C-alpha positions in Angstrom: -16.7 -1.5 2.4 -20.4 -1.3 1.6 -22.1 2.0 1.9 -25.2 0.2 3.0 -23.3 -1.1 6.1 -22.5 2.5 7.1 -25.9 4.1 6.7 -26.9 3.7 10.3 -23.4 4.4 11.7 -22.4 7.9 12.9 -19.9 9.7 10.7 -16.5 8.0 11.3 -13.5 9.9 9.9 -10.2 8.1 9.2 -7.0 9.6 7.9 -5.4 8.2 4.7 -2.0 9.0 3.3 -2.3 9.4 -0.4 0.4 8.8 -2.9 1.0 8.7 -6.6 1.8 5.7 -8.7 2.0 5.9 -12.5 -0.2 9.0 -12.5 -2.9 7.4 -10.3 -3.7 8.2 -6.7 -3.8 5.6 -4.0 -4.4 5.8 -0.2 -3.4 3.8 2.9 -4.6 4.3 6.4 -2.3 6.7 8.2 -2.3 4.5 11.3 -0.5 1.8 9.2 2.3 4.2 8.2 5.5 4.0 10.3 7.5 6.5 8.3 8.2 7.9 4.9 11.8 7.7 3.5 13.4 8.9 0.4 14.5 6.2 -2.0 17.8 4.6 -1.2 19.5 1.5 -2.7 18.4 -1.7 -1.0 20.1 -5.0 -0.4 19.1 -7.3 -3.3 17.7 -10.6 -2.0 18.2 -13.6 -4.5 15.4 -15.9 -5.5 12.5 -13.5 -4.7 9.8 -12.2 -7.1 10.6 -9.3 -9.3 8.4 -6.9 -7.3 10.5 -7.5 -4.1 13.2 -4.9 -4.7 15.2 -6.1 -1.7 15.5 -5.1 2.0 16.6 -2.2 4.1 18.1 -2.3 7.5 15.9 0.1 9.5 17.3 0.6 12.9 18.3 -3.0 13.2 15.1 -4.4 11.6 15.2 -6.0 8.2 12.4 -4.4 6.1 11.4 -6.0 2.7 10.7 -3.4 0.0 7.9 -4.0 -2.5 7.7 -2.0 -5.8 3.9 -1.5 -6.2 4.4 -0.6 -9.9 5.8 -4.1 -10.5 3.2 -5.7 -8.1 0.4 -4.1 -10.1 1.9 -4.9 -13.5 2.4 -1.2 -14.4 5.1 0.2 -16.6 8.4 0.3 -14.7 10.2 3.6 -14.3 13.5 5.0 -13.0 13.4 6.1 -9.4 13.7 9.9 -9.0 14.5 12.3 -6.1 10.8 12.3 -5.2 10.5 8.5 -5.2 9.7 7.4 -1.6 9.5 4.3 0.5 6.4 4.2 2.7 7.2 2.0 5.7 4.0 0.2 6.9 3.0 -2.1 9.7 1.2 -5.1 8.3 -1.1 -7.1 10.5 -1.7 -10.8 9.7 -2.9 -13.9 11.5 0.8 -14.7 12.3 1.4 -11.2 13.8 2.8 -7.8 12.8 5.5 -7.2 10.1 7.1 -4.1 8.9 7.3 -3.7 5.1 8.0 -0.9 2.7 6.4 0.0 -0.6 7.9 2.2 -3.3 5.7 5.1 -4.5 6.4 7.7 -7.1 5.6 10.5 -4.6 3.5 11.1 -1.5 0.6 13.6 -1.9 -1.6 14.5 1.1 -3.1 13.2 4.3 -6.9 13.2 3.8 -9.7 13.0 6.4 -12.1 10.6 4.8 -15.6 9.9 6.2 -16.1 6.2 5.9 -19.7 6.8 4.6 -18.1 8.5 1.5 -16.0 5.5 0.5 -17.5 3.8 -2.6 -17.6 0.1 -3.0 -14.7 -1.4 -4.9 -15.6 -1.8 -8.5 -16.5 -5.2 -10.0 -13.8 -5.5 -12.7 -14.5 -9.0 -13.6 -13.0 -12.3 -12.6 -9.7 -11.6 -14.2 -8.9 -8.5 -12.2 -8.3 -9.0 -8.5 -9.8 -6.3 -6.3 -9.2 -8.3 -3.1 -6.6 -5.8 -1.8 -8.9 -2.8 -2.2 -10.9 -1.2 0.6 -12.9 0.9 -1.9 -12.7 4.2 -3.8 -12.8 7.8 -2.6 -13.7 10.5 -5.1 -12.6 14.1 -4.8 -13.1 16.9 -7.3 -9.6 16.3 -8.7 -9.0 12.5 -8.2 -10.4 9.1 -7.8 -8.3 7.5 -5.0 -8.0 3.7 -4.7 -7.9 2.9 -1.0 -5.7 -0.1 -0.3 -6.1 -2.7 2.3 -2.4 -3.0 3.2 -2.9 -6.1 5.4 -4.2 -8.0 2.4 -1.9 -6.4 -0.2 1.3 -7.0 1.7 0.4 -10.3 3.5 3.8 -12.0 3.6 2.1 -15.4 3.5 1.2 -14.6 -0.1 4.8 -13.8 -1.2 7.2 -16.5 -2.2 10.7 -16.0 -0.7 9.8 -13.2 1.7 9.2 -15.3 4.8 13.0 -15.8 5.3 13.3 -12.0 5.7 10.8 -11.7 8.5 11.2 -12.6 12.2 
């Protein structure tokens, strides 16, 4: 999101759920969050990419679970009692889907003025920032704000379409 595009707009505040992943802070729009669950074993789905941990039965709906550490090529770690699954509503051209992401821990819900979101950095052609909304800087953290609809678009995942309605 370009700061230039927001100069003439009134202050618009959106809430973001922040979470920790490998010592870094990330944020997703709170309106995309359905619920936050503690980690529980998932049903393994054969022939899916490594970052798809499996699926949960959530009140009769099959929810694919994505490990963001693996998706972002970060060091893998054991799940702990504070490991969570953030269940999100993903909007695509083909409709809405419910998907979950594994995070090391949730942090806070922040009120963020859209004028204060910095443009996503240009990290060169080899690093994809397509799924980023931008960066938000606090005194303690630099938070990468994710565009969940792009990051979790099921059309981009091999083997996941069979799990979705």
